[in-house]
C-alpha positions as CSV (number, residue, x, y, z in Angstrom):
1,M,-22.6,49.6,106.0
2,S,-23.0,46.4,104.0
3,L,-25.6,43.8,104.7
4,N,-24.9,40.1,104.4
5,K,-27.1,37.7,102.5
6,S,-28.9,36.4,105.6
7,Q,-30.2,39.9,106.3
8,Y,-31.9,40.0,102.9
9,S,-33.4,36.5,103.2
10,P,-37.0,36.3,104.7
11,L,-35.9,33.5,106.9
12,G,-32.6,35.1,107.9
13,A,-29.6,32.9,108.7
14,G,-31.9,30.0,109.5
15,G,-33.7,29.9,106.2
16,V,-33.1,27.9,103.1
17,D,-30.9,30.7,101.6
18,G,-28.9,30.7,104.8
19,G,-27.8,27.1,104.4
20,M,-29.7,25.6,107.3
21,S,-31.4,22.3,106.6
22,S,-34.4,23.1,108.8
23,S,-35.7,25.7,111.2
24,L,-38.6,26.5,113.5
25,Y,-39.9,30.1,113.7
26,L,-42.1,31.5,116.5
27,V,-44.1,34.2,115.0
28,P,-46.2,36.6,117.1
29,T,-49.6,37.5,115.7
30,P,-51.9,40.6,116.4
31,L,-53.9,40.7,119.6
32,G,-56.8,42.1,117.7
33,N,-55.9,44.8,115.3
34,L,-54.6,43.1,112.2
35,K,-52.1,45.9,111.5
36,D,-50.1,44.9,114.6
37,I,-47.9,42.5,112.8
38,T,-44.3,43.1,111.6
39,L,-43.1,43.1,108.0
40,R,-40.6,40.4,109.0
41,A,-43.4,38.2,110.4
42,L,-45.3,38.4,107.1
43,D,-42.1,37.5,105.2
44,V,-41.5,34.5,107.3
45,L,-45.1,33.3,107.1
46,N,-44.8,33.6,103.3
47,A,-41.5,31.7,103.2
48,V,-42.0,28.6,105.4
49,D,-43.3,25.3,104.3
50,V,-46.1,24.9,106.8
51,I,-47.7,27.0,109.6
52,L,-48.6,25.4,112.9
53,C,-51.6,27.2,114.4
54,E,-53.7,27.0,117.5
55,D,-57.0,27.3,115.6
56,T,-57.0,27.1,111.8
57,R,-60.3,29.1,111.5
58,T,-58.8,32.0,113.5
59,S,-55.5,31.9,111.7
60,S,-57.1,31.7,108.3
61,K,-58.6,35.1,108.8
62,L,-55.2,36.7,109.4
63,L,-53.5,34.9,106.6
64,Q,-56.3,35.6,104.1
65,H,-56.1,39.3,105.0
66,Y,-52.5,39.3,104.0
67,Q,-53.0,37.0,101.1
68,I,-50.7,34.3,102.5
69,Q,-51.4,30.9,101.1
70,K,-49.6,28.2,103.1
71,P,-50.6,24.8,104.5
72,L,-52.0,25.1,108.0
73,S,-51.6,22.3,110.6
74,P,-53.4,22.3,114.0
75,Y,-51.0,22.6,117.0
76,H,-52.5,23.2,120.4
77,Q,-52.5,22.0,124.0
78,H,-54.6,18.9,123.2
79,N,-52.3,17.5,120.5
80,E,-48.8,18.9,121.1
81,H,-47.6,15.8,122.9
82,K,-49.1,13.4,120.3
83,I,-47.6,15.1,117.2
84,L,-44.3,16.2,118.7
85,N,-42.1,13.4,117.3
86,H,-43.7,13.7,113.9
87,L,-42.9,17.5,113.7
88,I,-39.3,16.9,114.7
89,E,-38.9,14.3,112.0
90,Q,-40.3,16.7,109.4
91,L,-38.0,19.5,110.6
92,K,-35.0,17.1,110.5
93,A,-36.0,16.1,107.0
94,G,-35.6,19.8,105.9
95,K,-39.0,21.4,106.3
96,T,-39.3,24.9,107.7
97,M,-42.2,25.7,110.1
98,A,-43.7,28.7,111.7
99,V,-45.7,28.5,115.0
100,I,-48.5,31.0,115.5
101,T,-51.3,31.2,118.1
102,D,-54.7,32.9,118.0
103,A,-53.1,36.1,119.3
104,G,-49.7,37.1,120.8
105,T,-46.4,35.3,121.1
106,P,-46.2,31.5,121.0
107,G,-45.1,30.0,124.3
108,I,-46.6,32.8,126.4
109,S,-49.5,30.9,128.0
110,D,-49.8,29.1,124.7
111,P,-48.2,25.9,123.3
112,A,-44.6,26.1,122.0
113,F,-42.3,25.1,124.9
114,L,-42.3,21.3,124.3
115,L,-41.5,21.8,120.6
116,V,-38.8,24.4,121.2
117,R,-37.2,22.2,123.8
118,E,-37.2,19.1,121.5
119,C,-35.8,21.2,118.6
120,L,-32.9,22.3,120.7
121,K,-32.2,18.7,121.7
122,N,-32.1,17.8,118.1
123,N,-29.9,20.7,117.0
124,I,-32.8,22.3,115.0
125,K,-32.4,26.0,114.8
126,V,-35.2,28.0,116.6
127,E,-35.9,31.7,116.0
128,C,-38.4,33.8,117.9
129,L,-39.5,37.0,116.2
130,P,-40.4,40.1,118.3
131,G,-44.0,41.2,118.3
132,A,-47.3,41.4,120.1
133,T,-47.6,40.1,123.6
134,A,-50.7,41.0,125.6
135,F,-49.1,41.6,129.0
136,V,-46.6,44.2,127.7
137,P,-49.2,47.0,126.9
138,A,-51.3,46.0,129.9
139,L,-48.2,46.4,132.2
140,V,-47.0,49.6,130.7
141,N,-50.4,51.4,130.9
142,S,-51.2,50.1,134.3
143,G,-49.5,53.0,136.1
144,L,-47.7,50.4,138.4
145,P,-43.9,49.9,138.6
146,I,-42.6,48.2,135.6
147,N,-38.9,48.0,136.4
148,R,-39.4,44.6,138.1
149,F,-42.4,42.3,137.5
150,A,-43.5,38.7,137.8
151,F,-45.5,37.1,135.0
152,E,-47.8,34.4,136.4
153,G,-50.1,33.7,133.5
154,F,-53.2,31.8,134.3
155,L,-53.7,30.8,137.9
156,P,-54.6,27.2,138.8
157,L,-58.3,26.7,138.9
158,K,-58.3,24.5,142.0
159,K,-55.3,22.5,143.0
160,G,-52.4,24.7,144.0
161,R,-54.4,28.0,143.8
162,H,-54.4,28.6,147.6
163,T,-50.7,27.8,147.9
164,L,-49.7,30.1,145.0
165,L,-51.8,33.0,146.2
166,T,-50.4,32.7,149.7
167,Q,-46.9,32.9,148.2
168,L,-47.8,35.8,146.0
169,A,-49.3,37.8,148.9
170,V,-45.7,38.7,149.9
171,E,-44.4,39.2,146.3
172,E,-42.8,42.7,146.1
173,R,-42.7,42.9,142.3
174,T,-45.7,44.0,140.1
175,M,-47.6,40.8,139.2
176,I,-49.3,40.0,135.9
177,F,-52.0,37.5,135.3
178,Y,-54.2,36.3,132.4
179,E,-57.8,35.4,133.0
180,S,-61.0,34.5,131.2
181,P,-63.9,37.0,131.3
182,L,-66.1,34.5,133.1
183,R,-63.6,34.1,136.0
184,L,-62.4,37.7,136.3
185,V,-64.6,38.8,139.2
186,K,-63.9,35.6,141.2
187,T,-60.2,36.1,140.7
188,L,-60.4,39.7,141.8
189,Q,-62.3,38.6,144.9
190,D,-59.5,36.0,145.6
191,F,-56.9,38.8,145.2
192,M,-58.8,40.9,147.8
193,Q,-58.8,38.0,150.2
194,Y,-55.1,37.2,149.9
195,F,-53.6,40.7,149.0
196,G,-56.0,43.1,150.7
197,E,-58.8,45.3,149.3
198,Q,-56.6,48.4,148.9
199,R,-53.8,46.8,146.8
200,K,-53.6,48.7,143.5
201,C,-54.7,46.9,140.3
202,S,-55.3,47.4,136.6
203,V,-57.4,45.3,134.3
204,S,-57.0,45.5,130.5
205,R,-59.4,43.8,128.2
206,E,-59.9,43.7,124.4
207,L,-56.4,45.1,123.8
208,T,-56.0,46.8,120.4
209,K,-59.7,46.2,119.6
210,L,-62.5,48.6,119.1
211,F,-63.8,48.3,122.7
212,E,-60.5,48.2,124.5
213,E,-60.8,49.0,128.2
214,N,-58.1,49.7,130.8
215,Y,-59.5,50.3,134.3
216,Q,-57.3,51.1,137.3
217,G,-57.9,51.5,141.0
218,S,-57.8,49.5,144.2
219,L,-58.8,45.8,144.0
220,Y,-62.0,46.7,145.7
221,E,-62.8,49.4,143.2
222,V,-61.9,47.3,140.2
223,C,-63.8,44.3,141.4
224,N,-66.9,46.5,141.9
225,H,-66.5,48.0,138.4
226,F,-66.5,44.6,136.7
227,S,-69.1,43.0,139.0
228,S,-71.7,45.5,137.6
229,K,-71.2,44.7,133.9
230,T,-71.0,41.8,131.4
231,V,-67.3,41.2,130.8
232,K,-66.1,40.1,127.4
233,G,-62.7,39.6,125.7
234,E,-59.3,38.5,126.8
235,I,-58.2,39.8,130.2
236,V,-54.9,40.9,131.6
237,I,-54.7,41.7,135.3
238,V,-51.8,43.7,136.7
239,V,-51.5,43.9,140.5
240,E,-49.2,46.0,142.7
241,G,-46.6,44.1,144.7
242,K,-46.4,44.2,148.4
243,S,-44.9,47.5,149.6
């Protein structure tokens, strides 16, 4: 089987060697363990002109580990609207860019949507590489049905929270949420109120890191477990759908 030129190019068909004038690449980064990055992701990060990152300090550690020396530019929820047009103009002028976040896949509860949408409007090629996403291992090891699921990300803190939880109380698919360690217990208490104490649940934290924890049980059991300890790390909550 012969391979065409684009399959040898680090940037594939959308890269400089592939004849495209500009491209945007969404590159997943490790959740914690720096080894959880693909060879293709490293190739793309080495080949693009600039890397857009959520926090330059966090991303610098990953890039230094793999000896990648590329210009870093902050791209996060506080500036994504402000710099959108500037990025589009740079891409249209021929620059290639990669978007990375502190951990996981860009666009999954992290900035990327606005830039991707604007790129497509301007006929700028967008490629998303496969890779780490926190909710996937949390879902698979939860012991709950994974054939159908609903990813909800972060719940609203105040406005809209009651309405959404009321709607989700009758959701039959397995549900996935992201949460901060400081709000974990409060969210589990809300789930007990709206879903019932005996609804099955799994909480994963510090995925791929030294102190990774996956704890399963009823909402009541899981809430009691985390109420009695100091919670640290990024949190994924998986909740059983209504039977």
